[in-house]
Steps between C-alpha positions, in 0.01 A plus 500: 500500500457611142702315238429705192253714314373506146610783280790743522556654843806691607718363778447807718120469468510137613734594783275781624199268500684225689667742743170544687546145635822593684561715804549874446866494607598195289803580281544375144769502233437502127646584165445824309147393400392555861611860539240718666364231731468551876758330724693364202868551437602512135825577318570857400405601147734716299356852492442651155813668361698420817696212649454310824737589782772255597307426822181423304691273261652314798157459664351377170778243469442373857125494440540306177731244661221418747231490229689259275378206711138605440559535127649148487195357679270677253701342219453156658123553515492614136676181389157342544329651196158509666621777729583729208240421233122507479323168526129423466458376855245609754646732763489244784696241299749763384551618860564142620753441222688826563513435876629146430773645277594750771517214751730303268725803459511551878594134541774537237660805665470351848245754624225247564490386861308188583330491842601201708289380790 
């Protein structure tokens, strides 16, 4: 798992690099930043000098109602400032801290399942 990279990198570039780790037929959903990726469903963009059809607007609305949960989780992670700012930590320490934050967020939203023996 890769937690982050130094320097500016577009979302679609990171996605394409990570996509190699998944099966070929794996489906993904993303926001408009991910348009052009393989096996990824994104909302429709308004064409230049034209409007979206009613069907496209309806599909975008349905798509966005599913994505709102993801956006709220991202907001929860960003509450911890270390996940949104640069800190002078070595990469291993930074990775451990970010994964700990993600674990705390999963616990908060009830998505963390503890194994019981």
